[in-house]
All heavy atoms as TSV, in Angstrom:
chain	resi	resn	atom	element	x	y	z
A	1	MET	N	N	124.690	87.894	-64.317
A	1	MET	CA	C	124.908	86.695	-63.535
A	1	MET	C	C	125.651	87.059	-62.245
A	1	MET	O	O	126.658	87.754	-62.288
A	1	MET	CB	C	125.720	85.701	-64.375
A	1	MET	CG	C	126.106	84.461	-63.610
A	1	MET	SD	S	126.806	83.191	-64.662
A	1	MET	CE	C	125.314	82.449	-65.240
A	2	PRO	N	N	125.170	86.607	-61.100
A	2	PRO	CA	C	125.825	86.917	-59.824
A	2	PRO	C	C	127.212	86.279	-59.736
A	2	PRO	O	O	127.456	85.220	-60.315
A	2	PRO	CB	C	124.905	86.314	-58.772
A	2	PRO	CG	C	123.785	85.677	-59.481
A	2	PRO	CD	C	123.985	85.805	-60.936
A	3	ARG	N	N	128.087	86.984	-59.020
A	3	ARG	CA	C	129.447	86.474	-58.867
A	3	ARG	C	C	129.929	86.737	-57.449
A	3	ARG	O	O	129.961	87.878	-57.004
A	3	ARG	CB	C	130.357	87.174	-59.860
A	3	ARG	CG	C	131.788	86.701	-59.850
A	3	ARG	CD	C	132.601	87.378	-60.934
A	3	ARG	NE	N	132.617	88.826	-60.817
A	3	ARG	CZ	C	133.534	89.520	-60.139
A	3	ARG	NH1	N	134.495	88.894	-59.510
A	3	ARG	NH2	N	133.490	90.831	-60.093
A	4	PRO	N	N	130.290	85.682	-56.717
A	4	PRO	CA	C	130.822	85.884	-55.361
A	4	PRO	C	C	132.318	86.241	-55.412
A	4	PRO	O	O	133.069	85.688	-56.217
A	4	PRO	CB	C	130.617	84.521	-54.694
A	4	PRO	CG	C	130.665	83.549	-55.828
A	4	PRO	CD	C	130.120	84.270	-57.033
A	5	VAL	N	N	132.708	87.175	-54.571
A	5	VAL	CA	C	134.122	87.556	-54.456
A	5	VAL	C	C	134.528	87.333	-53.006
A	5	VAL	O	O	133.857	87.808	-52.085
A	5	VAL	CB	C	134.343	89.026	-54.866
A	5	VAL	CG1	C	135.778	89.444	-54.610
A	5	VAL	CG2	C	133.978	89.224	-56.328
A	6	PHE	N	N	135.628	86.613	-52.816
A	6	PHE	CA	C	136.113	86.257	-51.486
A	6	PHE	C	C	137.405	87.009	-51.187
A	6	PHE	O	O	138.347	86.956	-51.975
A	6	PHE	CB	C	136.382	84.750	-51.403
A	6	PHE	CG	C	135.136	83.917	-51.482
A	6	PHE	CD1	C	134.511	83.687	-52.690
A	6	PHE	CD2	C	134.584	83.376	-50.341
A	6	PHE	CE1	C	133.360	82.925	-52.771
A	6	PHE	CE2	C	133.439	82.615	-50.395
A	6	PHE	CZ	C	132.821	82.383	-51.617
A	7	PHE	N	N	137.449	87.694	-50.070
A	7	PHE	CA	C	138.655	88.369	-49.606
A	7	PHE	C	C	139.357	87.395	-48.664
A	7	PHE	O	O	139.155	87.405	-47.453
A	7	PHE	CB	C	138.303	89.688	-48.924
A	7	PHE	CG	C	137.620	90.645	-49.861
A	7	PHE	CD1	C	136.239	90.735	-49.893
A	7	PHE	CD2	C	138.355	91.413	-50.739
A	7	PHE	CE1	C	135.602	91.601	-50.767
A	7	PHE	CE2	C	137.728	92.280	-51.631
A	7	PHE	CZ	C	136.344	92.372	-51.644
A	8	GLN	N	N	140.167	86.537	-49.254
A	8	GLN	CA	C	140.724	85.381	-48.562
A	8	GLN	C	C	141.571	85.739	-47.351
A	8	GLN	O	O	141.608	84.986	-46.379
A	8	GLN	CB	C	141.528	84.553	-49.552
A	8	GLN	CG	C	140.659	84.028	-50.663
A	8	GLN	CD	C	141.437	83.448	-51.826
A	8	GLN	OE1	O	142.635	83.647	-51.947
A	8	GLN	NE2	N	140.743	82.740	-52.676
A	9	GLU	N	N	142.231	86.861	-47.371
A	9	GLU	CA	C	143.090	87.234	-46.242
A	9	GLU	C	C	142.293	87.599	-44.988
A	9	GLU	O	O	142.817	87.582	-43.893
A	9	GLU	CB	C	144.043	88.360	-46.628
A	9	GLU	CG	C	145.097	87.930	-47.631
A	9	GLU	CD	C	145.887	86.694	-47.206
A	9	GLU	OE1	O	146.270	86.593	-46.026
A	9	GLU	OE2	O	146.113	85.824	-48.062
A	10	ARG	N	N	141.014	87.938	-45.153
A	10	ARG	CA	C	140.163	88.245	-44.002
A	10	ARG	C	C	139.577	86.996	-43.347
A	10	ARG	O	O	139.117	87.032	-42.212
A	10	ARG	CB	C	138.992	89.130	-44.423
A	10	ARG	CG	C	139.353	90.516	-44.834
A	10	ARG	CD	C	138.067	91.301	-45.051
A	10	ARG	NE	N	138.284	92.416	-45.936
A	10	ARG	CZ	C	137.325	93.057	-46.570
A	10	ARG	NH1	N	136.061	92.670	-46.427
A	10	ARG	NH2	N	137.596	94.067	-47.350
A	11	CYS	N	N	139.552	85.896	-44.077
A	11	CYS	CA	C	138.870	84.679	-43.626
A	11	CYS	C	C	139.596	84.035	-42.450
A	11	CYS	O	O	140.814	83.895	-42.447
A	11	CYS	CB	C	138.780	83.693	-44.784
A	11	CYS	SG	S	137.795	82.226	-44.415
A	12	LYS	N	N	138.804	83.621	-41.454
A	12	LYS	CA	C	139.339	82.935	-40.279
A	12	LYS	C	C	138.906	81.474	-40.225
A	12	LYS	O	O	139.065	80.812	-39.216
A	12	LYS	CB	C	138.905	83.657	-39.009
A	12	LYS	CG	C	139.498	85.053	-38.888
A	12	LYS	CD	C	139.050	85.721	-37.615
A	12	LYS	CE	C	139.562	87.145	-37.551
A	12	LYS	NZ	N	138.943	87.884	-36.454
A	13	GLY	N	N	138.304	80.992	-41.306
A	13	GLY	CA	C	137.980	79.572	-41.417
A	13	GLY	C	C	136.846	79.080	-40.555
A	13	GLY	O	O	136.822	77.908	-40.183
A	14	CYS	N	N	135.867	79.908	-40.251
A	14	CYS	CA	C	134.766	79.483	-39.369
A	14	CYS	C	C	133.804	78.504	-40.055
A	14	CYS	O	O	133.052	77.807	-39.386
A	14	CYS	CB	C	134.004	80.687	-38.847
A	14	CYS	SG	S	133.004	81.542	-40.086
A	15	GLU	N	N	133.789	78.508	-41.387
A	15	GLU	CA	C	132.962	77.610	-42.207
A	15	GLU	C	C	131.467	77.905	-42.174
A	15	GLU	O	O	130.668	77.114	-42.680
A	15	GLU	CB	C	133.219	76.144	-41.868
A	15	GLU	CG	C	134.659	75.729	-42.103
A	15	GLU	CD	C	134.910	74.254	-41.920
A	15	GLU	OE1	O	134.030	73.438	-42.282
A	15	GLU	OE2	O	135.989	73.913	-41.420
A	16	LEU	N	N	131.048	79.013	-41.605
A	16	LEU	CA	C	129.623	79.347	-41.580
A	16	LEU	C	C	129.065	79.540	-42.991
A	16	LEU	O	O	127.932	79.155	-43.272
A	16	LEU	CB	C	129.381	80.607	-40.744
A	16	LEU	CG	C	129.632	80.473	-39.252
A	16	LEU	CD1	C	129.509	81.836	-38.567
A	16	LEU	CD2	C	128.675	79.476	-38.634
A	17	CYS	N	N	129.856	80.089	-43.868
A	17	CYS	CA	C	129.407	80.317	-45.243
A	17	CYS	C	C	129.164	79.011	-45.979
A	17	CYS	O	O	128.259	78.915	-46.809
A	17	CYS	CB	C	130.412	81.172	-46.000
A	17	CYS	SG	S	132.084	80.496	-46.031
A	18	THR	N	N	129.954	77.992	-45.688
A	18	THR	CA	C	129.783	76.705	-46.364
A	18	THR	C	C	128.460	76.053	-45.979
A	18	THR	O	O	127.833	75.394	-46.801
A	18	THR	CB	C	130.948	75.746	-46.056
A	18	THR	OG1	O	130.960	75.434	-44.668
A	18	THR	CG2	C	132.280	76.334	-46.459
A	19	VAL	N	N	128.043	76.267	-44.771
A	19	VAL	CA	C	126.763	75.721	-44.293
A	19	VAL	C	C	125.597	76.525	-44.861
A	19	VAL	O	O	124.544	75.981	-45.188
A	19	VAL	CB	C	126.720	75.724	-42.748
A	19	VAL	CG1	C	125.382	75.251	-42.237
A	19	VAL	CG2	C	127.839	74.861	-42.195
A	20	ALA	N	N	125.781	77.831	-45.015
A	20	ALA	CA	C	124.702	78.714	-45.453
A	20	ALA	C	C	124.382	78.600	-46.941
A	20	ALA	O	O	123.254	78.853	-47.352
A	20	ALA	CB	C	125.058	80.162	-45.133
A	21	CYS	N	N	125.336	78.202	-47.753
A	21	CYS	CA	C	125.137	78.173	-49.210
A	21	CYS	C	C	124.143	77.087	-49.617
A	21	CYS	O	O	124.404	75.892	-49.426
A	21	CYS	CB	C	126.468	77.945	-49.916
A	21	CYS	SG	S	126.288	77.871	-51.720
A	22	PRO	N	N	123.004	77.473	-50.208
A	22	PRO	CA	C	122.014	76.474	-50.608
A	22	PRO	C	C	122.473	75.617	-51.791
A	22	PRO	O	O	121.992	74.502	-51.977
A	22	PRO	CB	C	120.782	77.303	-50.978
A	22	PRO	CG	C	121.316	78.639	-51.336
A	22	PRO	CD	C	122.552	78.839	-50.492
A	23	LYS	N	N	123.390	76.109	-52.585
A	23	LYS	CA	C	123.896	75.365	-53.741
A	23	LYS	C	C	125.123	74.521	-53.401
A	23	LYS	O	O	125.620	73.775	-54.239
A	23	LYS	CB	C	124.250	76.325	-54.887
A	23	LYS	CG	C	123.052	77.022	-55.475
A	23	LYS	CD	C	122.164	75.999	-56.151
A	23	LYS	CE	C	121.059	76.671	-56.928
A	23	LYS	NZ	N	120.263	75.711	-57.675
A	24	LYS	N	N	125.648	74.679	-52.186
A	24	LYS	CA	C	126.820	73.921	-51.712
A	24	LYS	C	C	128.046	74.116	-52.610
A	24	LYS	O	O	128.801	73.192	-52.868
A	24	LYS	CB	C	126.503	72.436	-51.563
A	24	LYS	CG	C	125.341	72.153	-50.629
A	24	LYS	CD	C	125.622	72.698	-49.257
A	24	LYS	CE	C	124.434	72.490	-48.325
A	24	LYS	NZ	N	124.425	73.420	-47.218
A	25	ILE	N	N	128.216	75.361	-53.099
A	25	ILE	CA	C	129.374	75.664	-53.939
A	25	ILE	C	C	130.443	76.451	-53.191
A	25	ILE	O	O	131.513	76.715	-53.734
A	25	ILE	CB	C	128.957	76.428	-55.224
A	25	ILE	CG1	C	128.186	77.700	-54.887
A	25	ILE	CG2	C	128.158	75.515	-56.146
A	25	ILE	CD1	C	127.873	78.590	-56.072
A	26	VAL	N	N	130.171	76.815	-51.953
A	26	VAL	CA	C	131.170	77.482	-51.116
A	26	VAL	C	C	131.825	76.409	-50.254
A	26	VAL	O	O	131.151	75.701	-49.507
A	26	VAL	CB	C	130.541	78.586	-50.240
A	26	VAL	CG1	C	131.594	79.237	-49.359
A	26	VAL	CG2	C	129.855	79.627	-51.102
A	27	VAL	N	N	133.136	76.296	-50.393
A	27	VAL	CA	C	133.897	75.269	-49.679
A	27	VAL	C	C	135.140	75.895	-49.055
A	27	VAL	O	O	135.512	77.021	-49.380
A	27	VAL	CB	C	134.313	74.114	-50.631
A	27	VAL	CG1	C	133.093	73.425	-51.209
A	27	VAL	CG2	C	135.224	74.608	-51.727
A	28	MET	N	N	135.774	75.129	-48.203
A	28	MET	CA	C	137.033	75.572	-47.612
A	28	MET	C	C	138.191	75.104	-48.487
A	28	MET	O	O	138.228	73.947	-48.914
A	28	MET	CB	C	137.187	75.029	-46.188
A	28	MET	CG	C	136.107	75.473	-45.235
A	28	MET	SD	S	135.832	77.255	-45.167
A	28	MET	CE	C	137.335	77.792	-44.377
A	29	SER	N	N	139.110	76.008	-48.757
A	29	SER	CA	C	140.273	75.691	-49.564
A	29	SER	C	C	141.235	74.811	-48.778
A	29	SER	O	O	141.286	74.863	-47.553
A	29	SER	CB	C	140.968	76.988	-49.968
A	29	SER	OG	O	142.189	76.717	-50.605
A	30	SER	N	N	142.019	74.038	-49.482
A	30	SER	CA	C	143.064	73.255	-48.821
A	30	SER	C	C	144.317	74.106	-48.596
A	30	SER	O	O	145.230	73.702	-47.899
A	30	SER	CB	C	143.410	72.025	-49.659
A	30	SER	OG	O	143.872	72.423	-50.934
A	31	GLN	N	N	144.315	75.310	-49.172
A	31	GLN	CA	C	145.428	76.250	-48.993
A	31	GLN	C	C	145.189	77.106	-47.754
A	31	GLN	O	O	144.094	77.123	-47.198
A	31	GLN	CB	C	145.562	77.140	-50.217
A	31	GLN	CG	C	145.850	76.369	-51.484
A	31	GLN	CD	C	145.832	77.272	-52.696
A	31	GLN	OE1	O	145.255	78.356	-52.683
A	31	GLN	NE2	N	146.475	76.824	-53.767
A	32	PHE	N	N	146.218	77.844	-47.345
A	32	PHE	CA	C	146.140	78.710	-46.175
A	32	PHE	C	C	146.376	80.161	-46.576
A	32	PHE	O	O	147.146	80.437	-47.499
A	32	PHE	CB	C	147.200	78.308	-45.138
A	32	PHE	CG	C	147.026	76.914	-44.616
A	32	PHE	CD1	C	147.698	75.853	-45.191
A	32	PHE	CD2	C	146.167	76.663	-43.561
A	32	PHE	CE1	C	147.538	74.563	-44.718
A	32	PHE	CE2	C	145.988	75.381	-43.076
A	32	PHE	CZ	C	146.673	74.326	-43.660
A	33	ASN	N	N	145.724	81.090	-45.850
A	33	ASN	CA	C	146.011	82.500	-46.064
A	33	ASN	C	C	147.211	82.903	-45.199
A	33	ASN	O	O	147.807	82.065	-44.518
A	33	ASN	CB	C	144.768	83.366	-45.799
A	33	ASN	CG	C	144.265	83.278	-44.375
A	33	ASN	OD1	O	144.961	82.857	-43.455
A	33	ASN	ND2	N	143.013	83.695	-44.176
A	34	ASN	N	N	147.575	84.175	-45.215
A	34	ASN	CA	C	148.751	84.645	-44.467
A	34	ASN	C	C	148.597	84.516	-42.958
A	34	ASN	O	O	149.588	84.505	-42.237
A	34	ASN	CB	C	149.079	86.094	-44.826
A	34	ASN	CG	C	149.661	86.209	-46.220
A	34	ASN	OD1	O	150.246	85.260	-46.732
A	34	ASN	ND2	N	149.483	87.358	-46.845
A	35	LYS	N	N	147.362	84.411	-42.488
A	35	LYS	CA	C	147.113	84.241	-41.050
A	35	LYS	C	C	147.172	82.775	-40.630
A	35	LYS	O	O	147.060	82.463	-39.456
A	35	LYS	CB	C	145.751	84.823	-40.686
A	35	LYS	CG	C	145.653	86.314	-40.883
A	35	LYS	CD	C	144.253	86.800	-40.567
A	35	LYS	CE	C	144.116	88.278	-40.870
A	35	LYS	NZ	N	142.738	88.735	-40.679
A	36	GLY	N	N	147.279	81.866	-41.602
A	36	GLY	CA	C	147.369	80.442	-41.297
A	36	GLY	C	C	146.048	79.707	-41.286
A	36	GLY	O	O	145.966	78.577	-40.810
A	37	TYR	N	N	144.990	80.323	-41.813
A	37	TYR	CA	C	143.669	79.700	-41.847
A	37	TYR	C	C	143.358	79.152	-43.238
A	37	TYR	O	O	143.728	79.770	-44.249
A	37	TYR	CB	C	142.575	80.716	-41.498
A	37	TYR	CG	C	142.653	81.292	-40.117
A	37	TYR	CD1	C	143.068	82.608	-39.907
A	37	TYR	CD2	C	142.299	80.531	-39.009
A	37	TYR	CE1	C	143.122	83.146	-38.634
A	37	TYR	CE2	C	142.348	81.064	-37.728
A	37	TYR	CZ	C	142.769	82.371	-37.550
A	37	TYR	OH	O	142.822	82.901	-36.291
A	38	ASN	N	N	142.645	78.033	-43.281
A	38	ASN	CA	C	142.030	77.627	-44.536
A	38	ASN	C	C	140.952	78.650	-44.829
A	38	ASN	O	O	140.208	79.038	-43.938
A	38	ASN	CB	C	141.390	76.246	-44.414
A	38	ASN	CG	C	142.399	75.154	-44.220
A	38	ASN	OD1	O	142.654	74.775	-43.090
A	38	ASN	ND2	N	142.969	74.669	-45.288
A	39	PHE	N	N	140.855	79.109	-46.045
A	39	PHE	CA	C	139.889	80.153	-46.380
A	39	PHE	C	C	138.773	79.599	-47.257
A	39	PHE	O	O	138.931	78.570	-47.923
A	39	PHE	CB	C	140.577	81.335	-47.063
A	39	PHE	CG	C	141.433	80.948	-48.243
A	39	PHE	CD1	C	140.878	80.798	-49.501
A	39	PHE	CD2	C	142.798	80.722	-48.082
A	39	PHE	CE1	C	141.659	80.444	-50.585
A	39	PHE	CE2	C	143.589	80.376	-49.159
A	39	PHE	CZ	C	143.018	80.230	-50.413
A	40	SER	N	N	137.658	80.288	-47.261
A	40	SER	CA	C	136.520	79.859	-48.074
A	40	SER	C	C	136.696	80.323	-49.514
A	40	SER	O	O	137.334	81.332	-49.789
A	40	SER	CB	C	135.213	80.385	-47.492
A	40	SER	OG	O	135.245	81.788	-47.408
A	41	THR	N	N	136.097	79.564	-50.412
A	41	THR	CA	C	136.154	79.887	-51.834
A	41	THR	C	C	134.948	79.265	-52.535
A	41	THR	O	O	134.271	78.409	-51.962
A	41	THR	CB	C	137.475	79.374	-52.459
A	41	THR	OG1	O	137.586	79.863	-53.786
A	41	THR	CG2	C	137.557	77.868	-52.438
A	42	CYS	N	N	134.672	79.706	-53.735
A	42	CYS	CA	C	133.559	79.164	-54.515
A	42	CYS	C	C	134.123	78.221	-55.572
A	42	CYS	O	O	135.046	78.588	-56.301
A	42	CYS	CB	C	132.783	80.300	-55.174
A	42	CYS	SG	S	131.366	79.725	-56.121
A	43	ILE	N	N	133.547	77.029	-55.669
A	43	ILE	CA	C	134.055	76.054	-56.633
A	43	ILE	C	C	133.376	76.153	-58.002
A	43	ILE	O	O	133.868	75.587	-58.968
A	43	ILE	CB	C	133.936	74.607	-56.093
A	43	ILE	CG1	C	132.505	74.270	-55.708
A	43	ILE	CG2	C	134.894	74.385	-54.948
A	43	ILE	CD1	C	132.284	72.809	-55.344
A	44	ASP	N	N	132.253	76.895	-58.090
A	44	ASP	CA	C	131.569	77.041	-59.375
A	44	ASP	C	C	130.757	78.338	-59.390
A	44	ASP	O	O	129.573	78.346	-59.044
A	44	ASP	CB	C	130.670	75.834	-59.639
A	44	ASP	CG	C	130.131	75.793	-61.052
A	44	ASP	OD1	O	130.265	76.793	-61.786
A	44	ASP	OD2	O	129.560	74.754	-61.427
A	45	ASP	N	N	131.394	79.431	-59.808
A	45	ASP	CA	C	130.724	80.739	-59.853
A	45	ASP	C	C	129.454	80.717	-60.696
A	45	ASP	O	O	128.501	81.434	-60.428
A	45	ASP	CB	C	131.663	81.809	-60.408
A	45	ASP	CG	C	132.795	82.168	-59.469
A	45	ASP	OD1	O	132.809	81.668	-58.328
A	45	ASP	OD2	O	133.660	82.960	-59.882
A	46	GLY	N	N	129.420	79.887	-61.717
A	46	GLY	CA	C	128.271	79.811	-62.613
A	46	GLY	C	C	127.006	79.298	-61.955
A	46	GLY	O	O	125.907	79.549	-62.440
A	47	LYS	N	N	127.133	78.587	-60.856
A	47	LYS	CA	C	125.967	78.060	-60.145
A	47	LYS	C	C	125.460	79.001	-59.052
A	47	LYS	O	O	124.437	78.731	-58.432
A	47	LYS	CB	C	126.289	76.701	-59.534
A	47	LYS	CG	C	126.456	75.606	-60.562
A	47	LYS	CD	C	126.650	74.262	-59.914
A	47	LYS	CE	C	126.805	73.171	-60.952
A	47	LYS	NZ	N	127.063	71.869	-60.330
A	48	CYS	N	N	126.163	80.095	-58.818
A	48	CYS	CA	C	125.756	81.065	-57.785
A	48	CYS	C	C	124.441	81.724	-58.198
A	48	CYS	O	O	124.297	82.202	-59.320
A	48	CYS	CB	C	126.840	82.117	-57.592
A	48	CYS	SG	S	126.426	83.362	-56.355
A	49	ILE	N	N	123.470	81.729	-57.264
A	49	ILE	CA	C	122.163	82.332	-57.544
A	49	ILE	C	C	122.038	83.742	-56.972
A	49	ILE	O	O	121.003	84.382	-57.096
A	49	ILE	CB	C	121.012	81.436	-57.031
A	49	ILE	CG1	C	121.139	81.189	-55.525
A	49	ILE	CG2	C	120.970	80.131	-57.807
A	49	ILE	CD1	C	119.967	80.440	-54.907
A	50	GLY	N	N	123.095	84.219	-56.321
A	50	GLY	CA	C	123.107	85.586	-55.806
A	50	GLY	C	C	122.278	85.801	-54.559
A	50	GLY	O	O	121.913	86.931	-54.254
A	51	CYS	N	N	121.993	84.757	-53.818
A	51	CYS	CA	C	121.154	84.893	-52.614
A	51	CYS	C	C	121.882	85.638	-51.493
A	51	CYS	O	O	121.249	86.178	-50.597
A	51	CYS	CB	C	120.686	83.530	-52.128
A	51	CYS	SG	S	122.013	82.462	-51.504
A	52	ALA	N	N	123.207	85.622	-51.520
A	52	ALA	CA	C	124.065	86.306	-50.550
A	52	ALA	C	C	123.965	85.754	-49.130
A	52	ALA	O	O	124.370	86.423	-48.185
A	52	ALA	CB	C	123.810	87.810	-50.554
A	53	LEU	N	N	123.434	84.552	-48.964
A	53	LEU	CA	C	123.377	83.960	-47.632
A	53	LEU	C	C	124.774	83.749	-47.064
A	53	LEU	O	O	125.000	83.915	-45.873
A	53	LEU	CB	C	122.600	82.641	-47.662
A	53	LEU	CG	C	121.100	82.758	-47.875
A	53	LEU	CD1	C	120.475	81.384	-48.031
A	53	LEU	CD2	C	120.460	83.511	-46.726
A	54	CYS	N	N	125.713	83.396	-47.919
A	54	CYS	CA	C	127.100	83.214	-47.460
A	54	CYS	C	C	127.648	84.529	-46.911
A	54	CYS	O	O	128.252	84.568	-45.840
A	54	CYS	CB	C	127.976	82.683	-48.591
A	54	CYS	SG	S	128.008	83.716	-50.079
A	55	ALA	N	N	127.434	85.608	-47.643
A	55	ALA	CA	C	127.936	86.921	-47.227
A	55	ALA	C	C	127.251	87.417	-45.955
A	55	ALA	O	O	127.892	88.000	-45.081
A	55	ALA	CB	C	127.741	87.929	-48.351
A	56	LYS	N	N	125.952	87.186	-45.843
A	56	LYS	CA	C	125.204	87.621	-44.663
A	56	LYS	C	C	125.627	86.858	-43.414
A	56	LYS	O	O	125.562	87.386	-42.309
A	56	LYS	CB	C	123.703	87.446	-44.892
A	56	LYS	CG	C	123.143	88.373	-45.935
A	56	LYS	CD	C	121.693	88.068	-46.229
A	56	LYS	CE	C	121.178	88.911	-47.385
A	56	LYS	NZ	N	119.828	88.524	-47.796
A	57	THR	N	N	126.040	85.609	-43.585
A	57	THR	CA	C	126.420	84.765	-42.457
A	57	THR	C	C	127.840	85.040	-41.977
A	57	THR	O	O	128.161	84.787	-40.826
A	57	THR	CB	C	126.315	83.278	-42.855
A	57	THR	OG1	O	125.092	83.070	-43.527
A	57	THR	CG2	C	126.341	82.388	-41.644
A	58	CYS	N	N	128.675	85.557	-42.847
A	58	CYS	CA	C	130.094	85.743	-42.533
A	58	CYS	C	C	130.317	86.847	-41.497
A	58	CYS	O	O	129.960	88.004	-41.731
A	58	CYS	CB	C	130.870	86.069	-43.802
A	58	CYS	SG	S	132.626	86.292	-43.493
A	59	PRO	N	N	130.944	86.520	-40.358
A	59	PRO	CA	C	131.186	87.527	-39.325
A	59	PRO	C	C	132.352	88.460	-39.649
A	59	PRO	O	O	132.512	89.493	-39.007
A	59	PRO	CB	C	131.501	86.689	-38.079
A	59	PRO	CG	C	132.045	85.416	-38.614
A	59	PRO	CD	C	131.336	85.178	-39.917
A	60	ASP	N	N	133.145	88.119	-40.660
A	60	ASP	CA	C	134.334	88.911	-40.985
A	60	ASP	C	C	134.250	89.619	-42.330
A	60	ASP	O	O	135.269	90.076	-42.847
A	60	ASP	CB	C	135.574	88.004	-40.954
A	60	ASP	CG	C	135.805	87.432	-39.571
A	60	ASP	OD1	O	135.826	88.215	-38.604
A	60	ASP	OD2	O	135.937	86.189	-39.444
A	61	THR	N	N	133.074	89.736	-42.895
A	61	THR	CA	C	132.830	90.393	-44.194
A	61	THR	C	C	133.848	89.957	-45.250
A	61	THR	O	O	134.462	90.779	-45.923
A	61	THR	CB	C	132.782	91.926	-44.078
A	61	THR	OG1	O	134.025	92.403	-43.571
A	61	THR	CG2	C	131.646	92.373	-43.192
A	62	VAL	N	N	133.993	88.657	-45.389
A	62	VAL	CA	C	134.931	88.086	-46.345
A	62	VAL	C	C	134.335	88.031	-47.752
A	62	VAL	O	O	135.051	88.091	-48.736
A	62	VAL	CB	C	135.332	86.656	-45.892
A	62	VAL	CG1	C	136.119	85.922	-46.951
A	62	VAL	CG2	C	136.107	86.725	-44.596
A	63	ILE	N	N	133.003	87.962	-47.851
A	63	ILE	CA	C	132.353	87.691	-49.124
A	63	ILE	C	C	131.473	88.862	-49.555
A	63	ILE	O	O	130.717	89.419	-48.766
A	63	ILE	CB	C	131.477	86.428	-49.027
A	63	ILE	CG1	C	132.278	85.273	-48.451
A	63	ILE	CG2	C	130.883	86.067	-50.384
A	63	ILE	CD1	C	131.438	84.121	-47.938
A	64	GLU	N	N	131.579	89.199	-50.852
A	64	GLU	CA	C	130.686	90.169	-51.471
A	64	GLU	C	C	130.105	89.516	-52.706
A	64	GLU	O	O	130.794	88.784	-53.415
A	64	GLU	CB	C	131.430	91.448	-51.849
A	64	GLU	CG	C	131.867	92.258	-50.642
A	64	GLU	CD	C	132.536	93.563	-51.032
A	64	GLU	OE1	O	132.560	93.908	-52.232
A	64	GLU	OE2	O	133.044	94.232	-50.116
A	65	ILE	N	N	128.832	89.791	-52.980
A	65	ILE	CA	C	128.174	89.246	-54.151
A	65	ILE	C	C	127.933	90.386	-55.141
A	65	ILE	O	O	127.321	91.391	-54.796
A	65	ILE	CB	C	126.814	88.595	-53.796
A	65	ILE	CG1	C	126.981	87.537	-52.709
A	65	ILE	CG2	C	126.158	88.012	-55.041
A	65	ILE	CD1	C	127.820	86.348	-53.084
A	66	TYR	N	N	128.451	90.231	-56.347
A	66	TYR	CA	C	128.266	91.230	-57.394
A	66	TYR	C	C	127.251	90.700	-58.394
A	66	TYR	O	O	127.338	89.566	-58.831
A	66	TYR	CB	C	129.591	91.521	-58.105
A	66	TYR	CG	C	130.567	92.239	-57.203
A	66	TYR	CD1	C	131.513	91.533	-56.486
A	66	TYR	CD2	C	130.496	93.610	-57.066
A	66	TYR	CE1	C	132.397	92.193	-55.639
A	66	TYR	CE2	C	131.385	94.268	-56.223
A	66	TYR	CZ	C	132.328	93.567	-55.515
A	66	TYR	OH	O	133.187	94.218	-54.681
A	67	LYS	N	N	126.270	91.547	-58.679
A	67	LYS	CA	C	125.211	91.122	-59.614
A	67	LYS	C	C	125.325	91.899	-60.912
A	67	LYS	O	O	125.799	92.948	-61.006
A	67	LYS	CB	C	123.832	91.350	-58.995
A	67	LYS	CG	C	123.613	90.458	-57.797
A	67	LYS	CD	C	122.222	90.613	-57.265
A	67	LYS	CE	C	122.049	89.710	-56.053
A	67	LYS	NZ	N	120.719	89.735	-55.521
């Protein structure tokens, strides 16, 4: 089963990954990272289909998909 991993400290909150996710399970956290940005996270790893569109869209290599 695919599993997305988010490196939250790298995230700058651009939200491109949230738009790219076809399952709409990538969202912005209400918390902040050490840089002061809301970071992206997955709300339901079990629904991830492993398409990696979120990771491909991310300009800061915040997301990796493990299959």
